[in-house]
Steps between C-alpha positions, in 0.01 A plus 500: 500500500633837400351775717560875515321743735501876556409711802394808308665782309524824693719696736797359687361289788587609853602147595604313184660203675187383691293550184745294301483225762123480455540488121753219529268311732211555261673345200620212716139431593385525141772278362354201683169524311395241243418737215590856389171663594511355852867599524428860410194523730680346798787743448266797488309385807813527712539859381130576558541384860799725563455856622808603302324501162205685348279195460270329748602609850671838484320615187438862406191682625236651274342842544219377724740336744438146372765255377395309187704230328527387137664207322516336160649181358540321171637166387639390164186289453295819491364457852441854624348650813499829685335658801505861610382763748478249785497637855630264766655245264870426544526205258387685188690265266311204642170674421619559144564128470147423617362735235708320236420145608152516649313765301428568131647850547836672479458784753286545812495814713414643839274335753398228257863394467528501879193277526650260245820485702307416814308224321833335414640535852736785422511723811309827479462784752878485545664800667732622225627800697850510644649737752683679218198541272285614792758761597533624145124523453449682828743767385280578198230766522160333454340532156260786444130437456336543164604328180699784346679586823574132555645470151725799563617336823589185306683696229721662762591175684472211253830326433741224578521168327593151602368161409617143546509231240652177376555312176576130471557216256570128521602479136151401389267758656544864599314729741494861616345632822483860621348638822470849646351733756486781244629855538485736796194723531349368179136585448291242686424216262796574272631196312841513336691280260541191714171320424501610135613236249806611308574785736603361837533139385506289185600150394503289184663172399816700432546730799350651815542848648402691815514882516520751782501878531275787401183307437312743279794534263560125499137436410507748214827354370418131544841435650481128579361411161757721326778296663344163415439600138864612467615158623263333256659708226847369584640708786639323803333603830789726607488692172121513495466638851775759446353624173149509639595707803700744288207536262256532787704775660533691176133475411347557845761680712397265785682244712455125475673166521434163340622142531467221243580135436481306174429134430873426490533622859685821412406799711524875479419802713527877455379816670537878473408579859757537777473137604335165433601204712469153351580142594523177304467136596766361271809715558449638849651826377354832588420774256555868567323674782 
């Protein structure tokens, strides 16, 4: 099993070493899985459970003071599922898998996605706040009342970007999984790139990719699909990710990162933000942070 994970593209982390330790532990957990999709999900679940990443516990807070999680996944067999805008759900990637395997749909949102999670014994009503996110939120002036005033409040404070994700292959199948808590002070109900096919995640029989960064720009650009299509056209993953990030930066002026793996087990990663920590299950080497 070839497995590569990222902890989000963004600013330099305050404590990179402990974050890297969680990433290393995550890919070790995923490497024991029997298939690529399970490997990527199990990797992401370790990151969702850690307060050090913007996914699951420790996620960003939306403008109404509620934490909502999103996730999306895709396998080389075309199996696709996503879930978004879920309050109280840490294991967003697991919900996305339920959508893919147990429903005729691709994407489910909000309270209905939460109810589906509960029906399949995925914990809901989870406290996703951490001491750090609570402190940061309490330092923010509450949003103004009224739609237009509220929108102005969001415009002045909206920002940040981080996401977690993993790609995997066993030589026969490939999979990509991405999970997030969104962006700070986003308008309540905002959904970014992560649960959108081709934006935050994409996989075919040739390659799989997981993106992270400024979600709106990633969605408009179709970053994950851009990388996979470049690999299908003959680029190796390292070249494809590098070219895609350079093109993304030129076209959007935004920050992002992306990881990819192809069916031969070759991997690639690139970012134009200040940092993007990664870990792999097959070399044990650490990427830049």
